[in-house]
C-alpha positions in Angstrom: 118.5 20.3 18.8 116.2 20.0 16.5 113.0 19.8 15.6 111.3 17.3 12.8 107.6 18.1 12.4 105.7 15.4 9.9 102.4 16.3 7.9 100.6 13.6 7.2 97.9 14.2 4.7 94.5 12.1 4.9 93.8 10.6 1.7 90.6 10.9 0.6 88.7 7.8 1.1 86.4 6.7 -2.2 83.1 5.5 -1.6 82.6 2.4 -4.1 79.0 2.5 -4.8 77.6 -1.1 -4.0 74.2 -0.2 -6.7 76.4 -2.8 -9.4 77.7 -5.0 -6.5 73.7 -5.9 -5.8 72.9 -5.7 -9.6 75.6 -8.2 -10.2 74.2 -10.0 -7.7 70.8 -10.3 -8.4 71.1 -11.1 -11.3 73.6 -13.9 -10.7 70.9 -15.1 -8.8 68.1 -14.8 -11.5 70.7 -17.4 -13.8 71.0 -19.2 -10.9 67.5 -19.9 -9.7 66.7 -19.9 -13.5 68.9 -22.5 -15.0 67.5 -24.5 -11.4 64.4 -24.4 -12.6 65.2 -25.2 -16.2 67.0 -27.8 -15.8 66.5 -30.4 -12.4 63.8 -31.5 -13.0 63.7 -32.5 -9.1 59.2 -33.8 -9.1 60.4 -36.8 -12.2 57.7 -34.9 -14.2 59.3 -33.0 -17.6 59.4 -36.3 -20.0 60.1 -34.0 -22.7 62.9 -35.1 -25.0 63.9 -31.8 -26.3 67.3 -28.8 -25.3 66.4 -26.4 -22.4 69.1 -24.7 -23.6 66.8 -22.4 -25.6 64.1 -21.2 -22.9 67.3 -20.7 -20.6 68.8 -18.5 -22.5 65.7 -16.3 -23.0 64.7 -15.8 -19.6 68.1 -14.5 -19.4 67.8 -12.6 -21.7 65.3 -11.0 -20.5 66.3 -10.7 -16.2 69.3 -8.9 -18.3 67.2 -6.8 -19.4 65.4 -6.2 -16.6 68.9 -6.1 -14.7 69.1 -2.6 -16.6 65.9 -1.8 -16.4 65.2 -1.3 -13.0 69.0 -0.4 -11.9 69.4 1.8 -14.2 66.5 3.7 -14.2 64.5 3.2 -10.9 67.7 2.5 -8.7 70.1 4.9 -9.9 67.9 7.8 -8.7 66.5 6.9 -6.0 69.1 9.4 -4.2 66.8 12.2 -6.1 62.9 11.3 -5.5 61.7 9.1 -2.3 63.9 6.0 -2.4 62.0 3.8 0.8 58.5 4.4 -1.1 60.8 3.1 -4.7 61.7 0.2 -2.3 58.3 -0.7 -1.5 56.8 -0.4 -4.9 60.1 -2.5 -6.5 59.1 -5.0 -3.6 55.6 -5.2 -4.2 56.4 -6.0 -7.8 59.3 -8.1 -7.0 55.8 -10.1 -5.1 53.9 -9.7 -8.0 56.3 -11.1 -10.8 56.4 -14.3 -8.6 53.4 -15.9 -10.7 56.5 -15.4 -13.8 59.3 -16.4 -11.0 61.2 -18.8 -14.8 61.2 -15.1 -16.1 63.9 -14.5 -13.9 62.0 -11.3 -12.5 61.6 -11.8 -9.2 65.4 -12.0 -8.1 66.5 -9.0 -10.6 63.3 -6.9 -8.4 63.9 -7.7 -4.9 67.8 -7.4 -5.6 66.5 -3.6 -6.9 64.5 -2.9 -3.5 67.5 -4.3 -1.4 69.1 -1.7 -3.6 66.5 1.1 -3.2 65.6 0.6 0.7 70.4 0.4 1.2 69.9 4.2 -0.4 66.4 5.4 2.2 69.3 4.4 4.8 71.9 6.3 3.6 70.0 9.5 3.5 68.3 9.0 6.6 70.5 7.5 9.2 68.0 4.1 9.3 65.3 3.4 7.3 62.6 4.2 6.8 58.6 1.8 7.3 58.4 1.8 2.9 61.8 0.5 3.2 61.8 -1.7 5.5 58.1 -2.6 3.4 61.1 -3.3 1.1 62.9 -5.3 2.5 60.3 -7.8 3.9 58.3 -7.8 0.5 62.0 -9.0 -1.2 62.4 -11.3 0.3 59.2 -12.3 0.5 59.9 -12.4 -3.2 63.2 -14.4 -3.3 62.0 -16.9 -0.7 58.9 -17.3 -3.7 61.1 -17.3 -6.9 63.4 -20.0 -4.7 60.2 -21.9 -3.5 59.1 -21.7 -7.5 62.2 -23.1 -9.0 63.0 -25.9 -7.0 59.6 -26.3 -8.0 60.1 -26.2 -11.4 
């Protein structure tokens, strides 16, 4: 009787970083909210006759630069330098940027806070208190950005 043994090789699973996905999602949400605030006049009080495309593109440009700064400098190095604290700081900044919601900054910075909170969870196996604070502040900032876009 002949026995045949098959050796199974395990193919290593490469983990895809969620950071680029969150960066694109933050920029997309920012662009959509900015478009709503720019082009949709729910209150009927915008009587300007000019084009709104220029200001919209300027706001999207600001959001693109902010995305590069937040995700390229702050989020990317989060695993090496207390991501929970970075999440709380980014969440607080996101809330403050609701004052200038038309720039698209609240969504971009809020998604940065979410990304760093998830990095903190990945490192510690759970959300720390500071990363939970960052998530709550990010949610508040996103709610403020939505309200600002609608009220415009």
